[in-house]
N, C-alpha and C positions, 0 to 999 in steps of 0.2 A: 669457582667452580660450585653448580648447581648437584646437591646431594637428591638424591631419592630416598626418602625414607624407609621407603616400604620397600626397598631393591638392594638397601646396604647392605655389605657383611658385618652385623655390628662384630668387636670386640668385647669381651668378658670384664674387663675392665670398662668397659663405653657403657653397659648391661649394667654393669654391679654399679655405677655414679648414676643410672636413670633410675635402679628403683631405689639406693639411698636417699636421692630426691625425696622421691614419690613419701619413701619412710618421714623426712623428715617434713613434707607437708603434715601427713597423717598426725604424727605426734605432736607439732604447733597446734591444729586441730585441737588434739586435745587436750591441748593444756587450757585454749580459749575458751573449751567446757567449763575448766574447774574451774576459771578466771571467772565466767559465767556465773555459775552457782556461787561461788563466792563474794562474789558482789551480786547477788540477788535479781542477776538482768537475761532477760532471754540472749542465748549466744550471737544473736544478728546485733543483738544490739552490745554485748560486749565484746565482740571483736568491733564494730563499728568506735566505740569507744577506746578499743586498743589502739589503734589506725591511730585516730586523733591526740592519741597521748603520743604513741611512739615521735609524731609528726610535729606536736610539741616540743616534745624533748629534744630533737634536734632542730630545733627554730625554723622549722616550716612545714608553717602552719596547713590546713587542710582546705580546700573550697568543699562543697556539701557538691560539688559535680566531682574532684579529684577525689573524696569519700567515696561517692557512687559506684566506680571506677574502677575503687581497689578493692569493696565489696557483695562485686556483682550484683548491685541492684539498681533498679528504674528511677531517677529522680526522684518521681512521686511516692515510691518508698522509701526514701533516703529522709526524706520528707519528714515525715512521719517521724521515723527512728529518730531524728533528732528530738523533731518535737515533744517524743516521749523523756529522751536523755538530758533538754533542756528541762523538761515538769520535776523532772527524779530530782533537778541541782546537779547534773553531773558536768554540765557542759551547758558554753554561752556561744554565743554567734556575734559578729564583731565587723564595723564595717573600718578595716585599716588601712585602704586603699584608696590613690586620689582618685576611681573610680569606688566612689561611693556606692554603687549596687553592687561589688563585690562580697560578699560575704565570709569569713576565716571563722573556721574553730577551731573555738578554746578550750583545752579542759579547765572543768572549775579546781579549785587545792585540795578540797575536799577528796572526787573523783582519780587524782594525779596520786593522792596519798596511800587511799584502797590499794590502786595497782601498784606502786613500790612494797605495799605492804605483805600483797601476795609472789611480789616478783622474790623478797626475801624471803619466803617461806617456801616457794616454787625453784625458785632456779637455781637453788646451791650447784644440782648437779652440773649442767649449763655452765653455771661460771669456773667450777673445777674443771670443763674440758677446755675450756677458754683461756684459763690462768696456764692450766699446765699445755699448753700449743705454743710452738715458737713462732715468734713473731713472723718470722717468713716462712712458716710452712699457712698462719692466718693470709699474710698475705696474697699467696698461692691463693689461695681459696676462695677471698675477696674473690678476687680476681676473675678467676672460672665463673664462681655462681655469677657474678655482672655479668661477664660475656655470655651467659643464655637464658638468664632475665632477660636481657637486651632481643635475644635471635626470640625469648616467648613471646615479649612485646613487641615486637616487627611484625611478628606472626601474625598474633590479635589484630593488630592495626590492618592486615591484609585483611585478613575475614571479615574487619567491622566494616569495608568498604562496601557499596552495594554491587560493586559487577563480579567482588572478588567470588569465584569458586574455590575449594580446598582441594 
């Protein structure tokens, strides 16, 4: 069933969820600004470094193209940003795949440690909420966020097609 977002009669719960997701996005961006100041980096560099570190922590390192998509920059702008991060000793680019053209982005240990120190200083409130939430509720929230993220990604892919109409 296709839903027209402009004509649907949204419930107060649905509207509240969208507001809370927006609030989280704003709060996350503010934390990224604090990380940038903590590390002495421009916001865009801190955002990229955070994405690189997070991906490495999950053992799913990013390529420059994947990072470009995540941070919303062109490949050229991302290359310039990566050059700055590499020159500053925060990341390294490696060729770990059978296809030697594919570049993998890895954080340097010092950058990873600085980010961990920041999280120790800045993440106490978030950790308290996470550790105080039941596993069942966390699973439900994670499942919902995964579904809404997939829907958002599908919309983004559709809008990127040359013939896509909003």
